[in-house]
N, C-alpha and C positions, 0 to 999 in steps of 0.2 A: 504494500500499499504506499502510495507516495505521501509526502508531507502534506500536500494540499488536500488529498483525500482524507488523510487522518484528521486534520483541522476541521474540515467540513463535517465529518462524522461526529467529532466531539462537540461542535457547535450545534448539530442536530439533536444530540442527546441532552445538551443543557437547555435547549429551547423546549424540549418535551418536558423536562423536569419543572422548569420555572415559569412556563408560559401562562397557564390558566390558574388563577388564584380564586379558589372557591372552597367553602367548607365541604362541599360534596366530594371534592377531589383531594382534600388535605391528606387523608390516609395514604392514598395512592402516591401522592407526591413525596410524602415522607419516606415511604418504602423506596422509591426511586433515588432519593437523596442518600439514603443509607446504603442502598445497593451500589451506588457510584462511589462510595467512601468519602462523601463530602461533609460528614458530620461525625463527631466522636461520641462514644457511649456516654462520656461525662456530660455532654451537652443535652442529653435526653433524660437526665435524672429527675427533672420536674414533671415529666409526663407520666401518665398512669402505666402500670405494669401491662395492662391489657393492650394499650396502644403500642408500647414498645414491643411486645410479643407479636402483635399483628403486623408490624412494619419491619420485623427482623429480616435482614438479607438472606437469600436463599443459598448463598455461597458457603 
């Protein structure tokens, strides 16, 4: 994959994660943020255990 293609793919992923802000998509967005490694577990300590478990990355 060329550098240009890599940057374009990364941009596409970030747009998907951060584009639509709504409560109905919040859980899905948090899962994608966690899956992409953009947040640390420490940052999630204020969230409920249920939400942390529901958005746990599949990796």
